LODO-623474 format. One line per field, with one value per atom (N, C-alpha, C, O): residue number from 1; residue in three letters; atom name; x, y, z. Coordinates in pm, 1 decimal, padded with zeros to 6 digits. Layout:
// residues N
kollum (NUM:...)
lumtor (ALA:...)
timar (CA:...)
X (X:...)
Y (Y:...)
Z (Z:...)
This chain:
// residues 117
kollum (1:1:1:1:2:2:2:2:3:3:3:3:4:4:4:4:5:5:5:5:6:6:6:6:7:7:7:7:8:8:8:8:9:9:9:9:10:10:10:10:11:11:11:11:12:12:12:12:13:13:13:13:14:14:14:14:15:15:15:15:16:16:16:16:17:17:17:17:18:18:18:18:19:19:19:19:20:20:20:20:21:21:21:21:22:22:22:22:23:23:23:23:24:24:24:24:25:25:25:25:26:26:26:26:27:27:27:27:28:28:28:28:29:29:29:29:30:30:30:30:31:31:31:31:32:32:32:32:33:33:33:33:34:34:34:34:35:35:35:35:36:36:36:36:37:37:37:37:38:38:38:38:39:39:39:39:40:40:40:40:41:41:41:41:42:42:42:42:43:43:43:43:44:44:44:44:45:45:45:45:46:46:46:46:47:47:47:47:48:48:48:48:49:49:49:49:50:50:50:50:51:51:51:51:52:52:52:52:53:53:53:53:54:54:54:54:55:55:55:55:56:56:56:56:57:57:57:57:58:58:58:58:59:59:59:59:60:60:60:60:61:61:61:61:62:62:62:62:63:63:63:63:64:64:64:64:65:65:65:65:66:66:66:66:67:67:67:67:68:68:68:68:69:69:69:69:70:70:70:70:71:71:71:71:72:72:72:72:73:73:73:73:74:74:74:74:75:75:75:75:76:76:76:76:77:77:77:77:78:78:78:78:79:79:79:79:80:80:80:80:81:81:81:81:82:82:82:82:83:83:83:83:84:84:84:84:85:85:85:85:86:86:86:86:87:87:87:87:88:88:88:88:89:89:89:89:90:90:90:90:91:91:91:91:92:92:92:92:93:93:93:93:94:94:94:94:95:95:95:95:96:96:96:96:97:97:97:97:98:98:98:98:99:99:99:99:100:100:100:100:101:101:101:101:102:102:102:102:103:103:103:103:104:104:104:104:105:105:105:105:106:106:106:106:107:107:107:107:108:108:108:108:109:109:109:109:110:110:110:110:111:111:111:111:112:112:112:112:113:113:113:113:114:114:114:114:115:115:115:115:116:116:116:116:117:117:117:117)
lumtor (MET:MET:MET:MET:ALA:ALA:ALA:ALA:ARG:ARG:ARG:ARG:VAL:VAL:VAL:VAL:ARG:ARG:ARG:ARG:SER:SER:SER:SER:ALA:ALA:ALA:ALA:ARG:ARG:ARG:ARG:ALA:ALA:ALA:ALA:SER:SER:SER:SER:TYR:TYR:TYR:TYR:PHE:PHE:PHE:PHE:SER:SER:SER:SER:TYR:TYR:TYR:TYR:CYS:CYS:CYS:CYS:VAL:VAL:VAL:VAL:GLN:GLN:GLN:GLN:PHE:PHE:PHE:PHE:PRO:PRO:PRO:PRO:GLY:GLY:GLY:GLY:ARG:ARG:ARG:ARG:TRP:TRP:TRP:TRP:ALA:ALA:ALA:ALA:GLY:GLY:GLY:GLY:GLU:GLU:GLU:GLU:PRO:PRO:PRO:PRO:LEU:LEU:LEU:LEU:ALA:ALA:ALA:ALA:ALA:ALA:ALA:ALA:GLY:GLY:GLY:GLY:PHE:PHE:PHE:PHE:THR:THR:THR:THR:ILE:ILE:ILE:ILE:PHE:PHE:PHE:PHE:ARG:ARG:ARG:ARG:THR:THR:THR:THR:LEU:LEU:LEU:LEU:PRO:PRO:PRO:PRO:LEU:LEU:LEU:LEU:ASP:ASP:ASP:ASP:ALA:ALA:ALA:ALA:ALA:ALA:ALA:ALA:ARG:ARG:ARG:ARG:ASN:ASN:ASN:ASN:GLN:GLN:GLN:GLN:ALA:ALA:ALA:ALA:ASP:ASP:ASP:ASP:THR:THR:THR:THR:ARG:ARG:ARG:ARG:PRO:PRO:PRO:PRO:SER:SER:SER:SER:ALA:ALA:ALA:ALA:VAL:VAL:VAL:VAL:PRO:PRO:PRO:PRO:THR:THR:THR:THR:LEU:LEU:LEU:LEU:LEU:LEU:LEU:LEU:ALA:ALA:ALA:ALA:TYR:TYR:TYR:TYR:GLY:GLY:GLY:GLY:GLU:GLU:GLU:GLU:TYR:TYR:TYR:TYR:SER:SER:SER:SER:HIS:HIS:HIS:HIS:ALA:ALA:ALA:ALA:THR:THR:THR:THR:LEU:LEU:LEU:LEU:LEU:LEU:LEU:LEU:PRO:PRO:PRO:PRO:THR:THR:THR:THR:VAL:VAL:VAL:VAL:ARG:ARG:ARG:ARG:ASP:ASP:ASP:ASP:GLY:GLY:GLY:GLY:LEU:LEU:LEU:LEU:ARG:ARG:ARG:ARG:HIS:HIS:HIS:HIS:ALA:ALA:ALA:ALA:GLY:GLY:GLY:GLY:ALA:ALA:ALA:ALA:THR:THR:THR:THR:ASP:ASP:ASP:ASP:VAL:VAL:VAL:VAL:ARG:ARG:ARG:ARG:THR:THR:THR:THR:ALA:ALA:ALA:ALA:LEU:LEU:LEU:LEU:ILE:ILE:ILE:ILE:PRO:PRO:PRO:PRO:GLY:GLY:GLY:GLY:SER:SER:SER:SER:GLY:GLY:GLY:GLY:HIS:HIS:HIS:HIS:TRP:TRP:TRP:TRP:PRO:PRO:PRO:PRO:ALA:ALA:ALA:ALA:GLU:GLU:GLU:GLU:GLU:GLU:GLU:GLU:GLN:GLN:GLN:GLN:PRO:PRO:PRO:PRO:ALA:ALA:ALA:ALA:ALA:ALA:ALA:ALA:LEU:LEU:LEU:LEU:ALA:ALA:ALA:ALA:ALA:ALA:ALA:ALA:ILE:ILE:ILE:ILE:ILE:ILE:ILE:ILE:ASP:ASP:ASP:ASP:ASP:ASP:ASP:ASP:PHE:PHE:PHE:PHE:ALA:ALA:ALA:ALA:ILE:ILE:ILE:ILE:SER:SER:SER:SER:VAL:VAL:VAL:VAL:ARG:ARG:ARG:ARG:SER:SER:SER:SER:GLY:GLY:GLY:GLY)
timar (N:CA:C:O:N:CA:C:O:N:CA:C:O:N:CA:C:O:N:CA:C:O:N:CA:C:O:N:CA:C:O:N:CA:C:O:N:CA:C:O:N:CA:C:O:N:CA:C:O:N:CA:C:O:N:CA:C:O:N:CA:C:O:N:CA:C:O:N:CA:C:O:N:CA:C:O:N:CA:C:O:N:CA:C:O:N:CA:C:O:N:CA:C:O:N:CA:C:O:N:CA:C:O:N:CA:C:O:N:CA:C:O:N:CA:C:O:N:CA:C:O:N:CA:C:O:N:CA:C:O:N:CA:C:O:N:CA:C:O:N:CA:C:O:N:CA:C:O:N:CA:C:O:N:CA:C:O:N:CA:C:O:N:CA:C:O:N:CA:C:O:N:CA:C:O:N:CA:C:O:N:CA:C:O:N:CA:C:O:N:CA:C:O:N:CA:C:O:N:CA:C:O:N:CA:C:O:N:CA:C:O:N:CA:C:O:N:CA:C:O:N:CA:C:O:N:CA:C:O:N:CA:C:O:N:CA:C:O:N:CA:C:O:N:CA:C:O:N:CA:C:O:N:CA:C:O:N:CA:C:O:N:CA:C:O:N:CA:C:O:N:CA:C:O:N:CA:C:O:N:CA:C:O:N:CA:C:O:N:CA:C:O:N:CA:C:O:N:CA:C:O:N:CA:C:O:N:CA:C:O:N:CA:C:O:N:CA:C:O:N:CA:C:O:N:CA:C:O:N:CA:C:O:N:CA:C:O:N:CA:C:O:N:CA:C:O:N:CA:C:O:N:CA:C:O:N:CA:C:O:N:CA:C:O:N:CA:C:O:N:CA:C:O:N:CA:C:O:N:CA:C:O:N:CA:C:O:N:CA:C:O:N:CA:C:O:N:CA:C:O:N:CA:C:O:N:CA:C:O:N:CA:C:O:N:CA:C:O:N:CA:C:O:N:CA:C:O:N:CA:C:O:N:CA:C:O:N:CA:C:O:N:CA:C:O:N:CA:C:O:N:CA:C:O:N:CA:C:O:N:CA:C:O:N:CA:C:O:N:CA:C:O:N:CA:C:O:N:CA:C:O:N:CA:C:O:N:CA:C:O:N:CA:C:O:N:CA:C:O:N:CA:C:O:N:CA:C:O:N:CA:C:O:N:CA:C:O:N:CA:C:O:N:CA:C:O)
X (10576.0:10628.4:10772.7:10858.2:10798.3:10928.4:11045.7:11029.6:11156.3:11248.8:11320.0:11325.8:11371.8:11445.7:11602.4:11661.8:11659.2:11791.0:11880.6:11852.1:12015.5:12102.7:12133.3:12134.1:12157.2:12178.9:12096.1:12143.2:11956.2:11839.3:11821.6:11784.9:11843.3:11836.3:11971.0:11965.4:12074.5:12176.0:12135.2:12163.3:12071.7:12058.5:11954.0:11978.3:11846.5:11733.1:11800.1:11770.4:11898.4:11955.5:12034.6:12032.7:12093.9:12193.5:12087.4:12119.3:11962.0:11882.1:11832.5:11823.2:11800.4:11765.6:11854.9:11826.2:11972.2:12087.8:12126.1:12161.8:12117.3:12174.0:12057.5:12082.0:11943.3:11813.7:11840.0:11755.1:11953.1:11983.1:12049.0:12047.7:12104.2:12189.4:12091.8:11977.9:12131.5:12040.1:11988.2:11874.9:12055.0:12003.2:11885.2:11792.6:11883.0:11806.2:11668.1:11565.9:11671.1:11573.2:11421.1:11315.3:11423.3:11288.5:11240.4:11124.4:11335.8:11289.5:11243.2:11131.7:11315.8:11276.2:11152.6:11073.0:11132.9:10997.6:10881.0:10774.8:10909.7:10806.3:10781.9:10665.6:10882.9:10860.8:10779.2:10686.0:10814.1:10726.4:10581.6:10505.3:10543.1:10402.2:10340.1:10233.4:10406.5:10338.2:10332.2:10247.5:10428.4:10439.5:10291.6:10260.8:10228.4:10136.2:09998.8:09896.2:10011.7:09858.5:09781.2:09660.9:09814.1:09733.2:09669.5:09571.1:09728.2:09700.0:09582.3:09478.3:09615.4:09515.4:09396.0:09290.4:09389.6:09266.8:09196.9:09074.4:09265.4:09197.6:09127.2:09011.7:09195.9:09124.8:09001.0:08896.1:09028.3:08909.0:08811.2:08695.8:08826.1:08698.4:08637.7:08525.5:08704.9:08649.8:08564.4:08468.3:08605.7:08553.1:08455.8:08495.0:08327.6:08212.7:08142.0:08052.9:08174.6:08134.1:08143.9:08248.2:08051.3:08057.1:08164.3:08188.6:08229.1:08325.9:08283.8:08241.0:08301.0:08270.7:08393.3:08385.5:08514.7:08632.9:08664.3:08682.5:08673.4:08698.4:08834.1:08933.3:08823.2:08913.9:08961.9:08872.0:09074.7:09122.8:09198.0:09296.4:09165.7:09242.5:09282.0:09200.5:09427.0:09491.4:09596.8:09686.7:09569.9:09636.2:09715.2:09670.1:09825.9:09888.7:09829.5:09794.1:09830.0:09767.0:09823.1:09749.5:09938.6:10005.9:10034.7:10122.9:09975.7:10008.8:09872.7:09822.0:09818.9:09701.6:09579.9:09502.1:09565.8:09452.9:09327.0:09220.6:09339.2:09206.5:09157.1:09043.2:09243.8:09179.7:09092.0:09010.6:09099.6:09061.4:08912.2:08880.2:08824.8:08676.9:08649.9:08553.9:08737.5:08709.3:08758.8:08697.5:08870.3:08923.3:08802.2:08753.9:08769.3:08656.9:08549.2:08512.0:08500.7:08380.4:08389.0:08295.3:08502.3:08531.5:08521.1:08459.7:08579.9:08576.3:08445.8:08398.6:08373.0:08232.0:08162.0:08079.8:08186.0:08099.4:08144.8:08058.0:08266.6:08317.4:08256.2:08263.4:08198.6:08148.1:08192.2:08146.9:08286.9:08337.7:08242.8:08214.6:08191.3:08088.7:08140.2:08068.0:08257.5:08314.8:08432.7:08529.3:08440.8:08564.2:08558.5:08462.0:08678.5:08690.7:08807.4:08897.1:08793.7:08910.5:08968.6:08913.9:09090.0:09182.8:09273.3:09362.0:09272.2:09383.1:09494.0:09471.1:09608.7:09724.1:09770.2:09838.1:09741.2:09796.6:09925.8:09991.2:09985.4:10140.2:10217.4:10336.3:10156.4:10224.5:10212.3:10112.3:10312.6:10333.7:10324.5:10238.9:10396.3:10400.1:10460.8:10455.6:10507.3:10584.9:10525.9:10598.3:10413.0:10358.3:10433.2:10442.3:10475.7:10539.3:10679.5:10740.9:10728.0:10842.5:10838.1:10910.7:10721.5:10700.7:10591.6:10594.9:10534.2:10423.4:10383.9:10269.6:10505.4:10492.6:10363.1:10269.3:10384.2:10275.0:10130.9:10040.7:10120.2:09990.1:09916.8:09799.8:10009.4:09982.4:09940.9:09837.0:10036.8:10019.4:09869.4:09789.8:09844.6:09711.3:09591.3:09482.2:09616.7:09510.9:09481.5:09364.6:09577.9:09591.5:09535.1:09438.8:09576.8:09527.1:09370.9:09296.7:09334.4:09192.2:09103.3:08991.2:09170.7:09106.5:09078.8:08973.5:09192.9:09194.9:09094.1:09024.5:09089.3:09007.0:08864.0:08780.6:08824.9:08695.5:08656.4:08553.1:08744.4:08716.7:08689.5:08581.5:08774.8:08765.0:08633.4:08574.8:08573.7:08488.9:08349.0:08239.9:08358.3:08233.3:08153.0:08049.1)
Y (08031.7:08146.3:08177.5:08089.7:08279.2:08307.1:08299.1:08326.2:08259.7:08246.2:08384.8:08470.6:08394.4:08517.5:08488.2:08396.1:08572.2:08561.9:08581.7:08673.9:08515.1:08534.9:08686.0:08732.5:08757.7:08889.4:08971.1:09050.0:08952.4:09018.1:08960.3:09033.7:08834.3:08798.4:08852.5:08865.5:08878.9:08943.8:09094.0:09152.7:09145.4:09297.3:09297.9:09355.4:09222.6:09215.0:09180.4:09243.2:09073.2:09047.9:09165.8:09197.0:09213.1:09359.7:09470.0:09537.2:09483.1:09573.1:09560.8:09658.6:09428.5:09386.0:09374.4:09376.7:09361.1:09372.7:09507.9:09529.3:09605.5:09740.6:09842.4:09931.6:09843.4:09926.1:10060.6:10136.9:10118.3:10272.9:10329.3:10450.4:10244.2:10275.7:10313.8:10267.4:10402.8:10432.0:10319.6:10333.3:10212.8:10100.9:10036.1:09992.6:10027.0:09958.7:10041.2:09980.6:10179.8:10263.9:10227.1:10248.3:10181.3:10150.6:10031.1:10025.9:09928.3:09808.5:09850.2:09814.2:09920.2:09955.5:10026.7:10005.3:10109.5:10181.4:10076.0:10077.5:09995.6:09888.4:09819.2:09785.2:09789.1:09713.1:09795.2:09747.3:09946.4:10024.8:10025.7:10065.2:09982.3:09993.1:09890.8:09922.1:09755.9:09666.5:09717.4:09672.5:09821.4:09865.7:09968.1:10002.3:09996.7:10097.5:10046.5:10114.0:09910.8:09836.2:09851.1:09868.9:09848.8:09865.8:10024.1:10048.4:10112.1:10240.2:10252.3:10316.1:10184.5:10196.0:10113.0:10148.0:10013.9:09931.9:10019.8:10009.3:10112.3:10174.7:10295.5:10327.1:10363.4:10471.1:10422.6:10486.0:10300.9:10252.3:10203.5:10213.6:10154.8:10133.4:10251.9:10245.5:10351.9:10484.7:10552.8:10624.5:10525.6:10603.4:10523.3:10451.9:10521.9:10425.8:10479.3:10409.8:10609.6:10652.4:10573.6:10509.9:10563.5:10485.7:10556.5:10676.6:10471.5:10538.3:10484.0:10370.2:10575.5:10546.1:10549.1:10544.2:10556.8:10557.2:10438.1:10334.4:10438.3:10300.9:10247.1:10317.1:10125.9:10026.0:09910.5:09842.5:09876.9:09766.0:09679.5:09730.1:09536.2:09441.9:09356.5:09288.3:09348.6:09263.5:09174.1:09221.4:09039.2:08942.7:08869.8:08863.3:08814.4:08734.0:08571.0:08526.5:08506.2:08362.6:08292.9:08234.2:08298.0:08212.8:08285.8:08244.1:08391.1:08475.5:08507.5:08617.2:08434.9:08435.6:08480.4:08567.2:08421.8:08453.3:08404.2:08465.0:08299.8:08272.9:08360.4:08350.9:08446.4:08542.5:08653.5:08718.8:08675.5:08776.0:08819.3:08933.8:08707.3:08728.2:08782.1:08853.6:08742.0:08775.0:08911.3:08974.8:08956.1:09075.3:09183.4:09273.6:09146.6:09209.5:09225.1:09339.8:09141.4:09132.5:09215.5:09282.8:09199.2:09286.0:09425.1:09494.0:09479.9:09617.0:09646.9:09743.3:09580.4:09624.6:09628.8:09719.0:09529.9:09562.0:09670.0:09733.0:09711.8:09844.7:09958.8:10066.9:09944.6:10067.2:10110.7:10206.8:10029.7:10063.7:09994.6:09874.7:10101.1:10065.2:10024.6:09970.1:10051.1:10012.5:09932.6:09985.8:09816.8:09729.6:09638.1:09564.1:09639.4:09539.5:09442.8:09464.5:09329.5:09245.3:09203.9:09212.4:09157.6:09103.2:09004.1:09027.3:08885.7:08800.3:08789.1:08764.7:08814.1:08814.0:08670.9:08618.7:08595.8:08471.8:08445.5:08529.9:08340.8:08326.9:08410.6:08430.7:08463.7:08542.3:08498.2:08435.6:08528.4:08510.4:08634.5:08711.1:08678.7:08777.9:08926.5:09039.6:08889.0:09023.1:09048.1:09031.7:09082.0:09075.8:09189.6:09177.2:09279.5:09392.8:09341.6:09405.8:09233.6:09178.0:09053.7:09023.4:08985.5:08843.8:08864.1:08785.5:08921.8:08948.1:09098.0:09142.9:09172.9:09334.7:09367.8:09444.2:09290.5:09309.4:09295.5:09369.2:09201.4:09156.7:09253.4:09289.6:09293.3:09389.8:09522.2:09581.3:09568.0:09686.6:09697.8:09786.9:09585.2:09582.1:09575.9:09625.6:09513.9:09503.8:09670.0:09705.0:09748.4:09861.1:09947.8:10022.0:09941.3:10026.8:10013.9:10111.2:09898.4:09862.6:09926.4:09975.8:09915.4:09977.1:10133.1:10191.8:10183.5:10321.9:10376.7:10475.0:10308.7:10345.6:10319.3:10389.4:10223.0:10211.7:10314.2:10374.6:10351.3:10457.8:10581.6:10639.2:10623.1:10758.4:10770.0:10878.2:10650.4:10613.2:10616.7:10636.6:10599.0:10612.5:10491.1:10474.3)
Z (10093.3:10151.2:10109.7:10121.1:10069.8:10025.6:10140.8:10259.8:10083.5:10182.7:10200.0:10111.9:10321.9:10333.2:10306.9:10363.0:10220.3:10188.3:10272.4:10348.9:10298.3:10407.8:10431.6:10545.6:10325.6:10336.7:10418.8:10500.6:10396.8:10474.3:10602.9:10694.6:10624.0:10766.8:10848.4:10970.7:10785.1:10874.0:10900.5:11004.9:10803.7:10808.1:10957.0:11063.1:10925.2:11043.7:11173.7:11275.4:11175.8:11274.5:11348.1:11467.2:11257.6:11305.5:11368.2:11466.3:11305.6:11339.4:11487.6:11561.7:11525.8:11650.5:11774.3:11893.9:11710.1:11810.2:11857.5:11973.3:11758.4:11763.2:11741.6:11660.4:11796.9:11761.5:11779.9:11733.8:11845.5:11861.4:11733.3:11710.9:11653.2:11535.3:11431.5:11436.2:11329.2:11233.8:11147.4:11101.3:11120.2:11038.4:11108.0:11039.5:11242.1:11332.9:11360.1:11392.2:11345.8:11401.6:11321.4:11380.5:11208.8:11143.8:11224.9:11265.8:11249.6:11314.5:11447.7:11485.4:11519.6:11661.3:11670.1:11761.6:11580.2:11572.3:11546.7:11609.0:11459.6:11438.2:11564.5:11586.5:11662.0:11787.9:11868.3:11932.8:11869.7:11961.9:11943.5:12031.6:11829.5:11789.8:11891.6:11944.5:11926.9:12015.2:12153.2:12230.5:12195.0:12305.6:12347.3:12461.5:12240.1:12255.7:12236.8:12228.4:12231.0:12204.9:12340.0:12320.9:12456.6:12568.0:12576.1:12646.0:12507.8:12506.5:12393.3:12409.6:12283.8:12177.9:12220.7:12167.9:12302.1:12326.4:12437.4:12444.0:12532.6:12639.8:12547.6:12576.0:12437.1:12368.7:12289.9:12277.9:12238.0:12153.2:12242.0:12200.4:12350.0:12428.4:12495.1:12545.4:12496.1:12558.6:12448.3:12476.2:12318.0:12202.3:12137.8:12045.5:12171.6:12102.8:11983.5:11934.9:11923.4:11808.1:11700.0:11685.5:11614.8:11482.8:11395.1:11406.8:11303.3:11219.5:11073.5:11054.5:10979.2:10841.0:10771.5:10648.8:10827.8:10759.5:10686.3:10750.0:10560.7:10484.8:10550.3:10571.0:10576.1:10634.1:10552.8:10503.4:10530.5:10456.5:10544.3:10598.2:10573.7:10639.8:10548.1:10485.9:10525.8:10416.3:10501.1:10570.7:10483.0:10547.5:10448.3:10333.9:10475.9:10398.0:10425.0:10534.1:10309.4:10322.5:10441.7:10521.0:10453.9:10563.6:10673.1:10748.1:10699.1:10824.0:10900.4:10877.1:10975.7:11060.7:10967.6:11007.2:10847.7:10747.2:10822.7:10811.5:10895.5:10961.0:11065.7:11111.4:11103.7:11199.1:11110.5:11175.9:10994.7:10906.9:10946.1:10978.1:10938.1:10967.1:11124.0:11152.7:11208.3:11337.8:11383.6:11469.4:11325.9:11310.8:11263.4:11331.8:11127.7:11063.8:11156.0:11180.8:11203.4:11252.2:11405.4:11448.3:11468.1:11585.4:11564.1:11645.6:11453.2:11412.0:11389.0:11449.4:11309.5:11275.3:11400.1:11416.6:11506.5:11632.7:11702.4:11762.9:11711.1:11745.6:11692.9:11751.5:11590.8:11511.9:11380.0:11317.8:11342.0:11194.8:11104.1:11104.7:11014.9:10911.8:10774.7:10691.2:10757.0:10628.5:10612.8:10558.1:10650.6:10655.7:10561.5:10542.2:10488.6:10379.7:10408.8:10490.3:10328.7:10358.9:10223.1:10113.1:10253.0:10137.9:10157.7:10239.9:10095.2:10138.5:10006.5:09888.0:10069.5:09981.8:09954.6:10043.1:09837.8:09813.5:09798.1:09736.9:09841.5:09858.8:09939.7:09914.7:10039.4:10122.3:10263.6:10298.8:10350.9:10483.8:10556.5:10512.2:10666.2:10745.2:10679.1:10727.4:10577.1:10512.8:10365.4:10267.2:10355.2:10210.0:10121.1:09999.0:10177.6:10092.3:10044.7:09959.5:10095.5:10051.2:09957.5:09862.7:10017.7:09949.6:09839.5:09744.9:09840.7:09711.5:09689.4:09698.8:09656.3:09655.2:09541.4:09564.5:09415.3:09315.0:09350.4:09310.6:09422.7:09467.3:09569.8:09557.3:09681.7:09777.3:09710.5:09740.1:09610.7:09550.6:09492.0:09521.7:09398.7:09331.7:09429.0:09400.7:09541.9:09631.5:09706.3:09722.2:09741.5:09783.0:09653.4:09672.3:09561.6:09436.0:09420.1:09406.5:09423.1:09400.2:09528.6:09516.0:09642.0:09762.2:09746.4:09770.9:09701.8:09685.2:09589.0:09614.6:09476.8:09371.5:09399.7:09342.5:09484.4:09543.7:09611.1:09582.4:09722.6:09813.2:09723.4:09736.0:09639.5:09542.3:09482.7:09485.5:09420.3:09329.4:09428.6:09375.3:09553.8:09652.1:09631.7:09695.4)
């Protein structure tokens, strides 16, 4: 797993300490996602229609990768008919920073497969 450089760690620390300032707004928005999880769960339980929207689950090798089959199967059980998975080798929780080329390739392959049907 990639080591976080000192400057990056300082920046993230700043964003967490001062979420109302411009630099921290993206991080604060990211944390807000977790506050909406109960609402998402309620909406998902209420909507039982099948969904054919292509969905890609990409997990870092060192970030809960063992959950990938469970999450995929849960989505399929909930009605998602096109769920694909990808493992990002050598990545942890931040694949866009740790393995950007690998993540980009996975997304490109997914987009091409969706376009070509």
